[in-house]
KELOLUM-428195 format. One record per residue (C-alpha): x negated, y, z negated; residue number from 1. Coordinates in Angstrom, 1 decimal. Each point is the difference from the previous one (the first is absolute). Last residue first. Layout:
NODE        x        y        z   lumti
NODE        X        Y        Z     NUM
...
% end
This chain:
NODE        x        y        z   lumti
NODE    -14.1     76.7    -57.0      68
NODE      3.1      1.2      2.1      67
NODE      1.3     -1.8      2.6      66
NODE      2.2      1.5      3.5      65
NODE      3.1     -1.2      1.4      64
NODE      1.3     -2.9     -1.0      63
NODE      3.3     -1.0      1.9      62
NODE      2.8     -0.2     -2.5      61
NODE      2.7      1.1      3.2      60
NODE     -1.7     -0.6      3.2      59
NODE     -2.1      2.6      1.9      58
NODE     -0.3      1.1      3.3      57
NODE     -3.1      1.5      0.4      56
NODE     -0.1      3.5      1.9      55
NODE     -3.2      1.3     -2.4      54
NODE     -2.3     -3.2     -0.9      53
NODE      1.1     -2.9     -3.1      52
NODE     -1.9     -2.3     -2.1      51
NODE     -3.0      2.8     -2.0      50
NODE     -1.9     -1.3     -2.4      49
NODE     -1.8      0.8     -3.3      48
NODE      1.1      3.4      0.0      47
NODE     -1.1      2.0     -3.7      46
NODE      1.6      0.7     -3.0      45
NODE      2.0      2.1     -1.7      44
NODE      3.7     -1.2     -0.4      43
NODE      2.8     -0.5      1.1      42
NODE     -0.6      1.3      4.1      41
NODE      1.9      1.0      2.0      40
NODE      1.9     -0.9      2.6      39
NODE      2.3      2.9      1.4      38
NODE      3.1     -0.6      1.7      37
NODE      1.7      0.9      3.2      36
NODE      3.1     -0.5      1.1      35
NODE      1.1     -0.5      2.9      34
NODE      1.9     -3.4     -1.5      33
NODE     -3.9     -1.1     -0.6      32
NODE     -2.7      1.8      0.7      31
NODE     -2.9      0.1     -2.0      30
NODE     -2.7      2.1     -1.7      29
NODE     -3.6     -1.7     -1.5      28
NODE     -2.3      0.9     -2.2      27
NODE      1.4      3.0     -1.9      26
NODE     -1.5      0.7     -3.1      25
NODE      2.2     -0.3     -3.1      24
NODE     -2.9     -1.0     -2.5      23
NODE     -3.4      1.0      1.5      22
NODE     -1.6     -1.9      3.1      21
NODE     -3.7     -1.0      0.8      20
NODE     -0.6     -0.9      3.6      19
NODE     -1.6     -3.1      0.5      18
NODE      1.8     -2.0      2.8      17
NODE      1.9      3.2      1.9      16
NODE      2.9      2.0     -1.1      15
NODE      2.8      2.6      1.0      14
NODE      2.3     -2.3      2.4      13
NODE      2.3      1.1      1.7      12
NODE      2.6     -1.1      2.2      11
NODE      0.4     -3.4     -1.5      10
NODE      3.8     -1.3      1.3       9
NODE      2.1     -1.9     -2.7       8
NODE      1.1     -3.3     -0.9       7
NODE     -0.7      1.7     -4.4       6
NODE     -3.1      0.7     -1.3       5
NODE     -2.1     -1.8     -1.5       4
NODE     -3.3      1.5     -2.2       3
NODE     -2.4     -2.1     -1.9       2
NODE     -1.5     -0.3     -3.4       1
% end
């Protein structure tokens, strides 16, 4: 599974590689058009990879977090 975002700025990263998450947990908070949007875990799992950092501008559909 992967978490992707619209064109936005990453303002908060709630997870790191190896973190255990439950369905609905916030993983990343992005800001687009002056609105904050939390991106949440679609299922229980463990974070396999994080492909973003706080303050980074990410393009639409950029891969931000991978679950295993």
